[in-house]
C-alpha positions as semicolon CSV with decimal commas, in nm:
position;residue;x (nm);y (nm);z (nm)
1;X;0,443;0,850;0,647
2;X;0,148;1,074;0,565
3;X;0,258;1,328;0,816
4;X;0,613;1,352;0,663
5;X;0,468;1,401;0,326
6;X;0,242;1,676;0,444
7;X;0,540;1,852;0,621
8;X;0,726;1,849;0,295
9;X;0,429;1,989;0,097
10;X;0,317;2,350;0,089
11;X;-0,010;2,417;0,265
12;X;-0,182;2,572;-0,023
13;X;-0,129;2,251;-0,234
14;X;-0,263;2,054;0,057
15;X;-0,586;2,249;0,045
16;X;-0,626;2,283;-0,330
17;X;-0,827;2,033;-0,536
18;X;-0,663;1,903;-0,830
19;X;-0,982;1,930;-1,042
20;X;-1,349;2,019;-1,013
21;X;-1,525;1,739;-0,820
22;X;-1,194;1,592;-0,706
23;X;-1,070;1,599;-0,324
24;X;-0,769;1,806;-0,194
25;X;-0,510;1,603;-0,002
26;X;-0,669;1,744;0,323
27;X;-1,028;1,609;0,213
28;X;-0,878;1,278;0,156
29;X;-0,762;1,261;0,493
30;X;-1,093;1,376;0,623
31;X;-1,260;1,116;0,433
32;X;-1,038;0,841;0,590
33;X;-1,131;0,996;0,937
34;X;-1,521;0,997;0,874
35;X;-1,508;0,659;0,696
36;X;-1,338;0,422;0,968
37;X;-1,624;0,351;1,176
38;X;-1,906;0,321;0,931
39;X;-1,716;0,199;0,630
40;X;-1,485;-0,029;0,825
41;X;-1,572;-0,108;1,194
42;X;-1,968;-0,115;1,138
43;X;-1,905;-0,345;0,829
44;X;-1,720;-0,595;1,014
45;X;-1,963;-0,614;1,280
46;X;-2,253;-0,647;1,021
47;X;-2,058;-0,940;0,858
48;X;-1,981;-1,093;1,178
49;X;-2,365;-1,065;1,268
50;X;-2,468;-1,227;0,931
51;X;-2,646;-0,909;0,822
52;X;-2,703;-0,889;0,439
53;X;-2,697;-0,666;0,244
54;X;-2,441;-0,443;0,409
55;X;-2,541;-0,100;0,427
56;X;-2,393;0,126;0,152
57;X;-2,156;0,398;0,287
58;X;-2,182;0,743;0,089
59;X;-1,839;0,884;0,077
60;X;-1,956;1,207;-0,063
61;X;-2,219;1,250;0,206
62;X;-1,978;1,179;0,492
63;X;-1,737;1,428;0,390
64;X;-2,022;1,693;0,314
65;X;-2,057;1,763;0,699
66;X;-1,704;1,942;0,748
67;X;-1,487;2,155;0,531
68;X;-1,164;1,991;0,575
69;X;-0,980;2,216;0,351
70;X;-1,030;2,492;0,627
71;X;-0,918;2,296;0,913
72;X;-0,586;2,269;1,076
73;X;-0,334;2,018;0,901
74;X;-0,171;1,916;1,242
75;X;-0,534;1,861;1,414
76;X;-0,657;1,640;1,107
77;X;-0,343;1,444;1,135
78;X;-0,355;1,384;1,498
79;X;-0,751;1,292;1,452
80;X;-0,652;1,048;1,170
81;X;-0,376;0,887;1,385
82;X;-0,632;0,844;1,687
83;X;-0,884;0,710;1,438
84;X;-0,670;0,456;1,318
85;X;-0,531;0,356;1,640
86;X;-0,912;0,293;1,739
87;X;-0,956;0,086;1,446
88;X;-0,640;-0,126;1,507
89;X;-0,746;-0,176;1,873
90;X;-1,093;-0,275;1,746
91;X;-0,953;-0,555;1,501
92;X;-0,679;-0,640;1,760
93;X;-0,970;-0,716;2,020
94;X;-1,162;-0,957;1,767
95;X;-1,169;-1,327;1,865
96;X;-0,918;-1,493;1,601
97;X;-1,192;-1,763;1,547
98;X;-1,407;-1,470;1,411
99;X;-1,183;-1,461;1,094
100;X;-1,295;-1,806;0,994
101;X;-1,649;-1,693;1,006
102;X;-1,578;-1,400;0,788
103;X;-1,390;-1,616;0,527
104;X;-1,651;-1,892;0,535
105;X;-1,933;-1,636;0,465
């Protein structure tokens, strides 16, 4: 769905920040890419391991290492697709009884 929206959107619009201190559409995609493992997978494992408190995730810092507005739209979308497939595989491989542990924590 994101690819279809991006295909129908002018490249300059994808790269432009709507306002100061706000992310462009490409930066939002980049944020999803760099956030999947530390903000999603790592936190699930921390919860399952009983770690408290959960480590903070700094979205601004995660995005600071790359200039997503300068990157290829197709490459970013491919990277997002791969990241989401990996995350779905990670969740799909969890033992279903683990969900009860999460609920009961």
